[in-house]
LOZA-808644 format. One record per residue: x, y, z of N, C-alpha, C, CB in turn. Coordinates in steps of 0.001 Angstrom, whole numbers, plus 524288, in hexadecimal, padded with zeros to 5 digits. Glycine has a CB too. Example, Ala and Ser with C-alpha at 12.3 -4.5 7.8 and 13.67 -1.06 7.14 Angstrom:
% residues 2
<<83386 7E9C6 81E78> <8300C 7EE6C 81E78> <83390 7F31C 81E78> <82C2C 7EE87 82356>>
<<83232 7F736 81BA8> <83566 7FBDC 81BE4> <83264 8001E 81EBE> <83704 7FDAA 8165D>>
//
This chain:
% residues 75
<<80307 7F9DD 801DB> <80035 7FEB6 800DA> <803A8 80579 80008> <7FC51 7FEAB 80611>>
<<80190 807CF 7FD82> <804AF 80CE1 7FD5D> <80157 812AD 7FFF5> <8062D 80DC2 7F6A7>>
<<804D2 814F4 80238> <80306 81B14 8045B> <803E3 820CF 801CC> <805B4 81BDD 80947>>
<<80196 82267 80128> <800C8 82735 7FF3A> <800BE 82C08 802B1> <7FC79 826E7 7FCCF>>
<<80367 82F49 803A1> <802A0 8337E 80A8E> <80308 838AE 805C9> <80A52 83336 811ED>>
<<8002C 83C8C 8063E> <801BC 8409E 8038F> <7FE9A 845F6 807C4> <7FF9F 83FC4 7FC9C>>
<<804A9 848F5 80860> <80432 84EED 80A9A> <801B5 85151 809F1> <806A8 851E5 80A2D>>
<<7FCF8 8530B 809F1> <7FC70 8599D 8094B> <7FFC6 85E89 808C3> <7FA60 85B0D 80CE0>>
<<7FFFF 85FEA 8062E> <802FC 86692 806D1> <7FF32 86A7F 80972> <8047F 869C2 8003E>>
<<802C7 86E51 80930> <7FE8F 87222 80D60> <7FBB5 876AD 80752> <803FE 87771 81443>>
<<7F66D 87516 80644> <7F1B5 87790 80262> <7F166 872B0 8016E> <7F25D 87C18 7FD25>>
<<7F224 87152 7FFFA> <7F3C8 86BE7 7FBC8> <7EDC6 868AA 7FBE9> <7FA19 866D9 7FEFA>>
<<7ECBC 8683B 7F7A8> <7E613 86707 7F841> <7E6B4 85F0D 7F70B> <7E105 86BCD 7F135>>
<<7E812 85B4A 7FA7B> <7E606 85592 7FA9C> <7E456 853AB 7F54F> <7E136 85500 7FE68>>
<<7E05D 85577 7F54E> <7DB3F 853B9 7F0CB> <7DC8C 85386 7ED65> <7D6E4 85650 7EF94>>
<<7E024 858B8 7EA8A> <7E453 85529 7E587> <7E66E 8543D 7E4E2> <7E5E9 854CE 7E27C>>
<<7E90E 84F56 7E7C9> <7ED41 84D55 7E76E> <7EA97 848B6 7E4FB> <7F097 84D06 7EC3E>>
<<7ED7C 844A5 7E186> <7EDBD 8417B 7DDE6> <7F1D6 83D08 7DC0D> <7ED34 8443B 7DB14>>
<<7F132 8380C 7DC69> <7F4B7 8337A 7DCF4> <7F57D 8308A 7D94E> <7F392 8307E 7E040>>
<<7F86A 83175 7D2C2> <7F7DA 82D46 7CFF4> <7FC63 82958 7D06C> <7F705 82EE1 7CAF2>>
<<7F8A7 8240E 7D0D5> <7FB21 81F06 7D1CC> <7FEA1 81C43 7CC90> <7F651 81B38 7D391>>
<<80219 81C3F 7CBEE> <80545 81A45 7C997> <80679 815E1 7C804> <8077E 81B31 7CAD6>>
<<80557 80FB3 7C626> <80864 80B30 7C5F9> <80BCD 80CA2 7C364> <80680 806C2 7C451>>
<<810DB 80C49 7C45F> <8172C 80AC2 7C3D0> <81958 803D1 7C168> <8199D 80B8F 7CAD6>>
<<81B3E 803C5 7BF1A> <81BFA 7FD4E 7BD07> <82274 7FE6D 7BBFA> <81788 7FAEA 7B60D>>
<<826C8 7FA45 7B9B3> <82A2C 7FC6E 7B806> <829DA 7FB57 7B3B0> <82DF2 7FBF9 7B9DE>>
<<82E85 801C9 7B1A7> <82F89 80365 7AC83> <832ED 80125 7AB25> <83056 807EA 7AB7D>>
<<8338A 7FC90 7A58B> <837A2 7FBDB 7A4A9> <835DB 7F9E5 79E9C> <83A8A 7F896 7A8D0>>
<<83CAE 7F9CF 7995E> <83A9C 7FD70 79580> <841BA 7F906 7932A> <83964 806B5 7970E>>
<<83F59 7F587 78EE4> <84563 7F0FA 78CFD> <84959 7F338 789F2> <843F9 7EB90 788D7>>
<<84A78 7F4E4 787D8> <8501A 7F41F 785D9> <8543E 7F235 784A5> <8517F 7F4F0 78680>>
<<85437 7EFEE 77F66> <85A3B 7ED62 77EC3> <85EB1 7EDB3 77A44> <8597E 7E826 77EDB>>
<<860B2 7EC2A 77B01> <86564 7EEA9 7778B> <864F4 7ECCC 7711F> <86BA6 7EC5E 77A30>>
<<8624E 7E7DF 77014> <860D8 7E76C 76CDE> <85A93 7E9A1 7698E> <8621F 7E3B0 76DBD>>
<<85749 7EACC 76B46> <8513A 7EFD1 76D8F> <85466 7F329 76620> <852C6 7F680 77844>>
<<850B8 7F463 7618D> <851FA 7F857 75F44> <850BE 7FE76 76236> <84F89 7F769 75A81>>
<<8538B 800D1 75F40> <85412 806C0 7614A> <84EFB 80A81 760FD> <85887 8099E 75DCF>>
<<84BF5 80E09 761B3> <84681 80F6A 75ECD> <8475C 8106C 75A6E> <84368 81394 76083>>
<<843D2 810D1 75876> <8441A 81320 75264> <84510 81727 75186> <84065 81317 74F93>>
<<844E5 81AE9 753BA> <847A3 82116 753C2> <84B6B 82145 751B9> <84906 823A5 75849>>
<<84FCA 81DF2 753F3> <85425 81D16 75527> <857D7 81B64 74EFE> <85387 818D9 759CB>>
<<850F3 8198D 74C3D> <854CB 8176B 74800> <85398 81915 74216> <854B2 81127 74839>>
<<84FB3 81DFA 744BB> <850BE 8213C 73DB8> <853EF 826AE 740AA> <8487B 823F1 738D8>>
<<85883 82571 743F6> <85D8D 827F6 743EF> <86037 82AEA 73D98> <86159 8230A 74621>>
<<862F0 82FA7 73B4D> <865C0 8307B 7394B> <868F9 82BD6 73956> <866FE 83471 73A7A>>
<<86ABA 82B36 73E33> <8700F 828BD 73E9E> <86EC7 820EC 73CBA> <87299 82A23 74691>>
<<86890 81F67 73CC6> <868E2 81B06 73BEF> <866CF 81BE6 736E7> <866C9 81790 73F7E>>
<<8639F 81E53 734CD> <862A1 81F14 72F42> <86689 81F9A 72B10> <85FFE 82312 72EE5>>
<<86D0C 8205D 72BE1> <86FD6 82137 729E5> <87501 81CFE 729EA> <86FDF 82585 72B2B>>
<<87339 81900 72D4B> <877B7 817DA 72F9C> <87B9E 81740 73059> <87814 816AC 73044>>
<<879C8 81D7B 7347B> <87F86 81BAB 73652> <87E79 8197B 73E13> <884D9 822C2 73554>>
<<87AF3 8179D 73F30> <87A04 81672 743A2> <87420 8118A 74301> <8794E 81C6E 746D7>>
<<8786F 80C76 745E3> <87452 80590 744DE> <87226 807EA 74A19> <87830 7FCD5 74522>>
<<86C34 805A2 74AB3> <86922 805EC 74BAF> <869B8 80102 752BC> <8660C 8056D 74635>>
<<86D9C 7FDD1 75203> <87118 7FB31 755DD> <8730D 8006A 759F7> <876A0 7F7E3 7525A>>
<<8753A 80524 758F6> <87877 8076F 75A24> <87406 80C56 75E16> <87C38 808C5 754CA>>
<<87100 808A3 75C4C> <86B74 80BE9 75F9C> <868A5 809B2 76447> <86672 80C7D 75BC4>>
<<86806 80C7F 7681B> <86608 808DC 76CC0> <86031 808B3 76D9B> <86869 80AAC 7720B>>
<<85EBF 80550 76E81> <858FE 804A5 76EE0> <857C9 807F4 775C5> <8573E 7FC9F 76E52>>
<<850F1 809C5 77571> <85115 80C56 77A80> <84C52 809EF 77B61> <85197 812B4 77B1F>>
<<84A5E 80D7E 7807F> <8446B 809E0 78258> <84431 80EFE 784F5> <843FA 802CC 786A5>>
<<83FC6 81200 783F2> <83BC5 8158B 786FC> <83704 81433 78A74> <8399F 8185C 78385>>
<<83793 81619 78D47> <83256 8162D 79038> <82E80 81B21 7923C> <83397 813A7 794A1>>
<<82A75 8192A 791F5> <823B2 81E74 7904D> <81FDE 81E76 7952D> <81E13 81B97 789B7>>
<<8201A 8221E 7980B> <819D6 8239E 799AB> <816B9 82222 798E0> <817C7 826C4 798F0>>
<<81298 82193 799F7> <80D7C 82488 79ABA> <80DDB 82C5A 79AD1> <80B3B 821DF 7A13C>>
<<80A88 82EBD 797AE> <80ACC 83414 797E6> <8070E 835AE 79C81> <8095A 8368C 7927D>>
<<80AE7 83879 79FE0> <80D1B 83844 7A5D4> <80ECC 837F1 7A883> <80D3E 837B5 7A7D0>>
<<812F1 83256 7A745> <81441 8328B 7A89B> <81CDB 83120 7AA26> <81005 83205 7A912>>
<<81FF3 83130 7AABC> <823AC 83194 7AAA8> <82858 82E3B 7ACDB> <8232C 834E3 7AB8E>>
<<82D41 82AD9 7AD1C> <82EDF 82820 7AD8D> <83200 8294E 7AF7E> <82EF5 82633 7AB33>>
<<83234 82B05 7B58F> <837D4 82DC9 7B903> <83A13 829E2 7BA67> <8373A 8317A 7BE6D>>
<<8400D 829D8 7B79C> <8451F 8260C 7B85F> <84932 829C9 7BD65> <84912 82534 7B0F5>>
<<84C59 8271C 7C1C7> <84C31 82616 7C58D> <84ED7 82978 7C568> <84C8D 8222F 7C773>>
<<85053 82F73 7C6B0> <85578 83082 7C9AF> <85B7C 82EE5 7CA2A> <85457 82FA9 7CD51>>
//
């Protein structure tokens, strides 16, 4: 069981307090050296001209949240 304690500030209105609960799970992603890089990397001038190999570009992973939410990294 959880306990939430709120302290009213002088002149505050405790009726205006709202609490939004969010269920947080584990957020993870996997990427390996054998994965292809993003398609946008394939259209760079160096790749098109043949001066860059697709094997020299690292794969990437991108994490996103729903609108109004952010992923915070530990400081």
